[in-house]
C-alpha positions as CSV (number, residue, x, y, z in Angstrom):
1,M,145.3,72.4,167.4
2,K,141.8,71.9,167.2
3,V,139.3,74.6,168.3
4,S,136.0,72.8,169.3
5,K,132.6,74.4,169.8
6,I,131.6,75.2,174.2
7,K,130.0,72.4,176.1
8,G,126.0,72.4,176.0
9,T,126.6,74.8,172.9
10,Q,125.0,73.9,169.2
11,D,125.5,74.5,165.9
12,F,122.5,74.9,163.2
13,F,122.6,74.0,159.6
14,G,121.0,72.8,157.3
15,K,117.5,70.8,157.9
16,Q,118.2,72.1,161.9
17,I,118.6,76.1,161.1
18,A,115.8,75.4,158.6
19,M,113.9,73.9,161.8
20,Y,115.0,76.7,164.1
21,R,113.2,79.5,161.6
22,Y,110.2,77.6,161.0
23,I,109.5,77.2,165.0
24,E,110.3,81.4,164.8
25,E,107.6,81.9,161.7
26,K,105.0,80.0,163.7
27,A,106.3,82.2,166.6
28,R,105.5,85.1,165.2
29,L,102.3,84.0,163.5
30,T,101.2,83.1,167.0
31,A,102.0,86.3,168.2
32,K,100.2,88.2,165.4
33,Q,97.6,85.9,165.6
34,F,97.1,87.1,169.7
35,G,98.4,90.9,168.7
36,F,101.9,91.2,170.5
37,N,104.7,93.1,169.3
38,E,108.1,92.6,169.8
39,I,110.7,93.7,171.9
40,Q,114.4,93.3,172.1
41,T,116.9,93.4,175.3
42,P,120.3,92.9,175.4
43,V,121.8,89.5,175.8
44,I,124.2,91.0,178.7
45,E,122.7,92.5,182.1
46,Y,123.9,94.0,184.9
47,V,123.5,91.2,187.6
48,E,121.0,92.7,190.1
49,C,118.5,92.7,187.1
50,F,118.7,88.8,187.4
51,K,118.9,89.1,191.4
52,R,115.7,91.5,191.5
53,G,113.9,89.8,189.2
54,V,114.4,86.3,189.3
55,G,114.7,85.9,193.1
56,E,118.6,85.3,194.9
57,S,117.4,82.3,196.3
58,S,116.3,80.7,192.9
59,D,118.7,77.6,191.5
60,I,119.4,80.0,188.5
61,V,120.8,83.2,190.2
62,K,122.6,81.0,192.8
63,K,123.6,77.9,190.4
64,E,123.0,78.8,186.4
65,M,123.9,82.4,185.6
66,Y,127.2,82.8,183.8
67,T,128.6,86.2,185.6
68,F,132.0,88.1,184.9
69,L,133.5,91.4,185.8
70,D,133.5,94.0,183.0
71,R,136.8,96.3,182.6
72,S,134.9,98.5,185.2
73,E,134.6,96.0,187.1
74,K,131.0,95.7,187.4
75,L,129.3,92.0,187.8
76,I,127.8,91.3,183.9
77,T,125.5,88.0,183.4
78,L,124.5,86.5,180.0
79,R,120.7,86.6,179.7
80,P,119.2,83.4,181.9
81,E,115.6,84.2,181.1
82,G,113.6,86.9,179.2
83,T,111.2,88.1,181.8
84,A,113.4,90.0,184.2
85,G,114.8,92.1,181.3
86,V,111.5,92.9,180.0
87,S,110.4,94.1,183.1
88,R,113.5,95.9,183.7
89,A,113.0,97.9,180.4
90,Y,109.2,98.2,180.7
91,V,110.3,100.8,183.7
92,E,113.3,102.2,182.3
93,N,111.7,103.0,179.0
94,K,108.7,104.3,180.7
95,L,106.7,102.1,178.9
96,Y,103.5,102.0,181.7
97,V,102.5,105.6,181.1
98,E,101.2,104.1,177.8
99,P,97.3,103.5,178.5
100,G,96.8,99.7,178.3
101,L,97.8,96.5,178.2
102,K,100.7,95.9,176.7
103,K,102.1,93.0,174.8
104,Y,105.4,91.8,174.6
105,F,107.2,88.8,172.7
106,Y,110.6,88.0,172.0
107,Y,112.7,85.1,170.0
108,E,115.9,85.4,171.4
109,P,119.0,83.3,173.2
110,M,118.8,82.3,176.6
111,F,122.4,80.9,178.7
112,R,122.4,79.0,182.3
113,C,125.7,76.7,182.8
114,E,123.7,73.8,184.1
115,R,124.4,70.1,182.7
116,P,123.3,69.7,179.4
117,Q,121.3,66.8,178.0
118,A,118.2,66.2,175.4
119,G,116.6,69.2,175.1
120,R,118.5,71.3,177.7
121,Y,122.0,73.2,176.3
122,R,124.0,75.6,178.0
123,Q,123.2,78.3,175.2
124,F,119.7,77.4,174.2
125,N,116.7,79.4,172.6
126,Q,113.5,80.6,173.8
127,F,110.1,82.0,172.3
128,G,108.1,84.0,175.0
129,V,105.3,86.6,175.9
130,E,104.9,88.9,178.5
131,A,101.6,91.0,179.2
132,I,101.9,93.8,181.6
133,G,99.2,96.1,183.1
134,E,96.3,94.1,183.4
135,G,95.2,91.6,186.5
136,S,92.5,89.1,184.9
137,F,91.9,85.5,184.7
138,Y,90.2,85.9,181.6
139,L,93.9,87.3,180.3
140,D,95.6,84.3,182.3
141,A,93.3,81.9,180.0
142,D,94.0,83.5,176.5
143,I,97.8,83.4,177.3
144,I,97.4,79.1,177.8
145,N,95.4,80.0,174.8
146,M,98.0,81.3,173.2
147,G,100.3,78.4,174.0
148,A,98.2,75.9,173.1
149,T,97.2,77.6,170.0
150,F,101.5,78.4,169.3
151,L,101.5,74.3,169.9
152,D,98.6,73.6,167.2
153,N,100.9,75.9,164.9
154,L,103.4,73.6,165.1
155,G,101.4,70.4,164.1
156,I,102.3,69.2,168.1
157,T,99.7,67.5,170.5
158,N,101.8,65.0,172.3
159,Y,101.6,67.3,175.3
160,K,99.3,68.0,178.8
161,V,98.6,71.1,181.0
162,L,99.8,70.8,184.0
163,I,98.4,74.0,186.5
164,N,98.4,75.3,189.8
165,T,98.0,78.4,192.2
166,L,100.5,80.4,194.1
167,G,98.4,82.6,195.5
168,S,99.1,86.1,196.6
169,Q,101.9,87.0,199.3
170,T,99.4,86.8,202.5
171,G,98.1,83.0,201.7
172,R,102.1,82.1,200.4
173,S,103.3,83.4,203.9
174,K,101.1,81.1,205.7
175,Y,101.7,78.4,203.6
176,E,105.5,78.5,203.7
177,E,105.7,78.1,207.5
178,A,103.5,75.0,206.9
179,L,105.7,73.7,204.5
180,K,109.0,74.7,207.0
181,E,106.9,73.2,209.7
182,Y,106.7,69.8,208.0
183,F,110.0,69.6,206.0
184,S,112.3,70.1,209.0
185,S,111.2,66.7,210.7
186,N,111.8,64.9,207.1
187,I,115.0,67.0,206.0
188,D,117.7,65.2,207.0
189,S,116.4,62.4,204.2
190,M,116.0,64.7,201.7
191,C,118.9,66.1,199.1
192,E,121.1,69.1,200.0
193,D,119.4,71.6,197.4
194,C,116.2,70.8,200.2
195,K,118.0,71.4,202.8
196,Q,119.3,74.9,201.7
197,R,115.7,75.9,200.4
198,L,114.4,75.0,204.0
199,V,116.0,78.0,205.0
200,T,116.0,80.3,202.2
201,N,112.8,79.3,200.4
202,P,110.8,76.4,201.4
203,L,108.2,76.5,199.0
204,R,111.3,75.9,196.3
205,I,111.8,72.3,197.9
206,L,108.3,71.6,195.7
207,D,110.3,71.9,192.7
208,C,113.0,69.6,193.3
209,K,113.1,67.3,190.8
210,V,115.0,65.1,192.5
211,D,112.5,63.9,195.6
212,K,109.8,64.4,193.8
213,D,108.5,61.3,193.5
214,S,109.2,60.7,197.7
215,P,106.2,59.9,200.0
216,I,107.5,63.5,201.8
217,M,107.0,65.5,199.3
218,M,103.5,63.7,197.9
219,N,102.1,64.2,201.9
220,A,103.2,67.9,201.7
221,P,100.6,70.0,202.8
222,K,98.7,71.8,200.0
223,I,98.4,75.4,199.0
224,I,94.8,74.9,198.2
225,D,94.6,75.4,202.1
226,Y,95.9,78.3,203.0
227,L,94.8,80.4,200.4
228,E,92.8,83.6,200.7
229,K,89.3,83.5,199.6
230,E,89.6,85.8,196.7
231,D,92.6,83.9,195.6
232,V,91.0,80.6,195.4
233,D,88.0,82.3,193.6
234,Y,90.4,83.7,191.0
235,F,92.0,80.3,190.3
236,N,88.2,78.2,190.1
237,N,87.2,81.7,187.9
238,L,90.9,81.0,185.8
239,L,89.9,77.7,185.0
240,S,86.5,77.5,184.7
241,V,87.1,80.1,181.5
242,L,89.9,77.0,180.6
243,D,86.6,75.0,180.4
244,K,84.8,77.0,178.5
245,L,87.7,77.6,175.9
246,D,88.1,73.6,175.7
247,I,91.2,73.4,177.2
248,K,92.1,70.2,179.2
249,Y,94.4,70.5,182.4
250,E,95.1,68.7,185.0
251,I,95.7,70.7,188.5
252,N,99.3,69.5,189.9
253,Q,99.4,71.7,193.6
254,N,103.1,70.5,193.6
255,L,103.7,73.1,190.6
256,V,105.3,76.1,191.9
257,R,107.8,76.6,188.9
258,G,112.0,77.7,189.5
259,L,111.2,81.4,189.9
260,D,110.9,83.6,192.9
261,Y,108.7,85.7,191.1
262,Y,105.5,83.6,190.5
263,N,102.4,84.5,191.7
264,N,98.7,83.2,191.4
265,D,98.5,81.0,188.7
266,V,101.0,79.0,187.0
267,F,101.3,76.5,184.5
268,E,103.4,74.1,182.6
269,F,102.7,72.3,179.2
270,V,104.8,68.9,179.8
271,V,105.3,66.4,177.0
272,D,102.7,63.5,177.6
273,D,104.3,60.8,175.4
274,E,106.3,57.5,176.4
275,S,107.5,57.3,173.4
276,S,109.4,60.6,173.7
277,S,112.9,60.9,175.0
278,I,111.9,63.8,176.7
279,N,108.8,62.2,177.7
280,G,108.0,64.6,181.3
281,S,109.9,67.4,180.4
282,A,108.4,71.4,179.9
283,I,108.1,72.7,176.4
284,L,105.9,76.1,177.4
285,A,105.5,77.2,180.8
286,G,104.6,80.2,182.6
287,G,102.2,82.1,184.7
288,R,101.3,85.6,186.8
289,Y,103.9,87.8,188.2
290,N,102.5,90.8,189.8
291,G,104.3,93.5,191.2
292,L,108.0,92.2,189.3
293,S,107.9,95.6,188.1
294,K,108.2,97.3,191.6
295,E,111.4,95.7,191.9
296,F,113.1,97.8,189.5
297,D,111.4,100.9,191.0
298,G,108.5,101.3,188.9
299,P,104.8,100.4,189.4
300,S,103.6,97.5,191.1
301,D,101.7,96.6,187.3
302,P,100.0,92.9,187.2
303,A,101.7,90.8,184.5
304,V,101.4,87.7,183.0
305,G,103.6,85.3,180.7
306,F,105.0,82.2,179.2
307,G,108.9,81.0,177.9
308,S,108.4,78.2,175.4
309,G,112.3,76.1,174.8
310,V,112.8,75.9,170.7
311,E,115.6,72.9,171.1
312,R,112.8,70.9,172.8
313,L,110.1,71.8,170.0
314,M,112.9,70.7,167.7
315,I,113.1,67.1,169.4
316,L,109.6,67.1,169.3
317,L,108.9,68.2,165.6
318,D,111.8,65.8,164.7
319,E,110.4,62.5,166.6
320,K,106.9,63.6,165.3
321,H,108.0,63.9,161.6
322,L,106.5,67.3,161.6
323,F,109.3,68.2,159.5
324,D,110.0,65.4,157.4
325,D,109.2,67.4,154.1
326,Y,112.7,70.0,154.5
327,K,114.3,70.1,151.3
328,I,116.7,73.0,150.0
329,K,114.4,74.4,147.5
330,T,115.3,76.8,144.4
331,K,112.5,77.3,142.1
332,V,114.5,78.2,139.1
333,C,118.1,76.9,137.7
334,V,119.5,78.9,135.1
335,M,121.8,76.9,133.0
336,S,124.1,77.7,129.8
337,L,125.4,75.5,126.9
338,G,128.8,76.9,126.3
339,E,131.2,79.6,128.3
340,E,130.2,82.4,125.9
341,N,126.8,81.8,127.2
342,K,127.3,81.9,130.8
343,I,127.2,85.8,131.8
344,Y,123.7,85.4,130.0
345,A,123.0,83.2,132.5
346,L,124.5,85.5,135.1
347,T,122.3,88.3,133.9
348,L,118.9,86.2,133.6
349,A,119.2,84.9,137.5
350,K,119.7,88.6,139.0
351,F,116.6,89.4,136.5
352,L,115.0,86.9,138.4
353,R,116.1,87.1,141.7
354,Q,115.2,91.2,141.7
355,N,111.7,90.1,141.3
356,D,111.8,87.4,144.2
357,I,112.4,84.4,142.3
358,S,114.6,82.3,143.8
359,S,117.6,81.0,141.7
360,E,120.6,79.1,141.1
361,L,123.3,78.6,138.5
362,D,126.6,76.2,138.0
363,Y,129.6,78.5,137.7
364,V,132.3,76.7,137.1
365,S,130.6,73.8,134.7
366,F,129.5,74.6,130.9
367,N,128.4,71.7,130.0
368,L,124.3,70.5,130.6
369,K,125.0,67.3,132.5
370,S,127.1,69.0,135.6
371,Q,124.4,71.7,135.4
372,F,121.6,68.9,135.7
373,K,123.1,67.4,138.6
374,L,123.1,70.9,140.1
375,S,119.1,71.2,139.1
376,E,118.3,68.0,141.2
377,R,120.5,68.8,144.0
378,I,118.6,72.2,144.7
379,N,115.2,70.7,144.0
380,A,114.3,73.2,141.1
381,D,111.0,74.4,140.0
382,Y,112.0,74.8,136.8
383,L,114.9,74.5,134.3
384,L,115.6,77.6,132.1
385,I,118.7,76.8,129.3
386,I,120.5,79.4,127.3
387,G,122.5,78.4,124.0
388,S,123.7,80.2,121.0
389,D,120.5,80.0,119.1
390,E,118.3,80.9,122.4
391,V,120.4,84.4,122.1
392,E,120.4,84.5,118.7
393,N,116.3,84.7,118.8
394,N,115.6,86.1,121.9
395,C,114.2,83.3,123.6
396,I,114.6,81.1,126.0
397,K,114.1,77.1,126.7
398,I,112.4,76.6,129.8
399,K,111.3,72.8,130.9
400,N,109.1,72.1,134.2
401,V,110.5,69.8,136.3
402,Q,107.2,68.2,137.6
403,T,105.4,67.3,134.5
404,K,108.7,67.5,132.4
405,E,106.9,69.5,129.8
406,E,109.5,72.0,128.0
407,K,109.3,74.4,125.4
408,F,110.9,77.8,123.6
409,I,109.4,80.7,124.8
410,D,109.9,84.3,124.7
411,F,110.5,87.0,127.1
412,K,107.3,88.0,127.7
413,E,105.6,84.6,128.1
414,L,108.9,84.3,131.1
415,N,107.2,86.9,132.7
416,N,103.9,86.1,132.8
417,I,105.3,82.4,134.1
418,F,106.4,83.8,136.7
419,N,104.0,86.5,137.5
420,I,107.0,89.7,137.2
421,E,105.1,92.8,136.3
422,G,106.9,95.8,134.7
423,K,110.4,95.2,132.7
424,I,111.0,92.6,130.4
425,Y,113.8,91.0,130.3
426,A,116.1,90.9,127.3
427,Y,119.8,89.1,126.5
428,K,122.1,92.7,126.1
429,K,123.9,91.3,123.3
């Protein structure tokens, strides 16, 4: 019986896994540049973590979570997003007792039971950051700046930044009532999800992907008209800082994001490239979520963050040829003439590897023709050739693949070529 991978999952190998690790490298570089420390939370949590954190009216909780009963009859959920778990960990481990802003990042798999499509999988990977403990539009601007820096580090430029404000609870409550009144007279012509959202969370109607371009949606009340002055001032101050940082953006008053914990500013980095297979898709998104930690019986601390989908970034890197120089690369290929010299090749490779020099050798062939094929396949920079004469005279034949220069060297020179300090290699006869 053939066993296949589960629908909506992927096997990463070759160029794909190299690209995945490359994005991780740039994510870690960006996190270091902005002073973030790594955090890792469990891939499984009690279902309450996401019901409290993400919101029971959200699509994630209602339709997309993988939830099951464990042996003790408790509901367990595979992690669908990162913020709720970090907030739970922040409270449970009393991380809030330390003074100052807490800055965390993660690069981990997430799971959602949704229809697979380009850049959207049931198991996907996300680079996320969470900054907890300070409420400042300067911080929000720097988080958006961090997102732009991350994409710049990857060489990705074909995107635009959309931004909006949801305000604090007082203004949003007034706005939700206005939306409920407006959509009530138009709801019959809208999708089934919107009909449910009208009752549970009218703000989420604005996030509808089915009716997003309909005149009904475009003419809906705008949240800016219902917010408190301090919320409007906060948003305008944020925009002013983004202007100073030379970060271009577009205000989209229908942008609400799909998670219930957001308040004040929300933002999305959206692919802006008609030639892209994921044009219009968000590749990085987030916002402020003050008070989420209170849902886990902790202090009502302010927080802001973002998440970026790795698979969509991989698509862009591939489409824009930003990872075309990928090759399986080994620095040295150690070659031996005759079976009696294979052990010397193996011990030389061991010496080089112990000194952080990537080395490979052919374990079954004893003629140079097959071993030259290996060196081409692995794109070796250097060939080190060992025959009986080399063993007898305690030397090595070295060839620089790029310059084609080849010569016999003693072991001391081998150390100099590869910047190896300390012990000098010698054949053990």
